[in-house]
C-alpha positions in Angstrom: 32.6 -14.6 -3.7 33.4 -11.2 -5.0 30.6 -8.7 -5.2 31.2 -8.0 -8.9 31.0 -11.8 -9.7 27.6 -11.9 -7.9 26.4 -8.9 -9.8 27.5 -10.4 -13.1 25.9 -13.7 -12.2 22.6 -11.9 -11.5 22.7 -10.0 -14.7 23.3 -13.2 -16.7 20.4 -14.9 -14.9 18.1 -12.0 -15.7 19.1 -12.0 -19.4 18.3 -15.7 -19.7 15.0 -15.4 -17.7 13.8 -12.5 -19.9 13.9 -14.6 -23.0 12.2 -17.6 -21.3 8.6 -18.0 -22.6 7.4 -19.0 -19.2 8.8 -15.8 -17.6 7.2 -13.8 -20.4 3.8 -15.5 -19.8 4.0 -14.9 -16.0 4.9 -11.2 -16.7 2.0 -10.9 -19.2 -0.6 -12.4 -16.9 0.6 -10.2 -14.0 0.3 -7.1 -16.2 -3.1 -8.1 -17.4 -4.3 -8.6 -13.8 -2.9 -5.2 -12.8 -4.6 -3.5 -15.8 -8.0 -5.2 -15.1 -7.8 -4.4 -11.4 -7.0 -0.7 -12.0 -9.9 -0.4 -14.5 -12.2 -2.0 -12.0 -11.0 0.1 -9.1 -11.5 3.4 -11.0 -15.0 2.2 -12.1 -16.0 1.3 -8.5 -14.7 4.6 -7.3 -17.0 6.4 -9.7 -14.4 7.6 -12.2 -14.3 6.5 -15.8 -12.9 3.1 -16.0 -10.3 4.1 -18.6 -8.9 6.4 -16.0 -7.2 3.3 -14.6 -5.0 3.0 -17.8 -3.2 6.1 -16.7 -1.7 4.0 -14.0 0.5 2.4 -16.7 2.3 5.6 -17.4 5.4 5.9 -15.4 5.6 8.9 -12.9 2.0 9.8 -13.8 0.9 6.6 -12.0 2.2 8.0 -8.7 0.0 11.1 -9.0 -3.0 9.1 -10.2 -2.6 6.8 -7.2 -2.5 9.7 -4.8 -5.4 11.4 -6.5 -7.6 8.3 -6.3 -6.5 7.7 -2.7 -7.1 11.2 -1.3 -9.7 12.9 -3.4 -13.4 12.5 -2.6 -14.8 9.8 -4.8 -17.8 10.7 -7.0 -19.6 7.6 -5.7 -19.4 8.9 -2.1 -20.6 12.3 -3.2 -23.6 10.7 -4.9 -24.3 8.6 -1.8 -24.2 11.7 0.5 -26.7 13.4 -1.8 -29.0 10.4 -1.8 -28.9 10.2 2.0 -29.7 13.9 2.2 -32.8 13.4 0.0 -33.8 10.4 2.0 -33.6 12.3 5.3 -35.6 15.2 3.9 -38.3 12.7 2.8 -38.3 11.1 6.2 -38.7 14.5 7.9 -41.7 15.3 5.6 -43.3 12.0 6.4 -42.8 12.5 10.2 -44.3 16.0 9.9 -47.4 14.6 8.1 -47.8 11.8 10.7 -47.7 14.4 13.5 -50.4 16.4 11.8 -52.6 13.3 11.4 -52.2 12.1 15.0 
């Protein structure tokens, strides 16, 4: 079969599929899952959950993805600070125990 005939056949199939309600439903559910997942991901990372909506903007989504992947997450910074406070409290407690003993 000629390559142009194959290409035309694929184009025709896509045109028909785009107007099919089942295809539209699948695409809508997929988009909804992507949006909810991106909102949840940004929320768990410690950013505002609406930050995930920027992933829907073409080209900007690449930069947002790289930013979220490689920048330190606020939740990790908070965890590091809490561990520092906990270690300081532990050191104070150990010093007091040494004085008593």
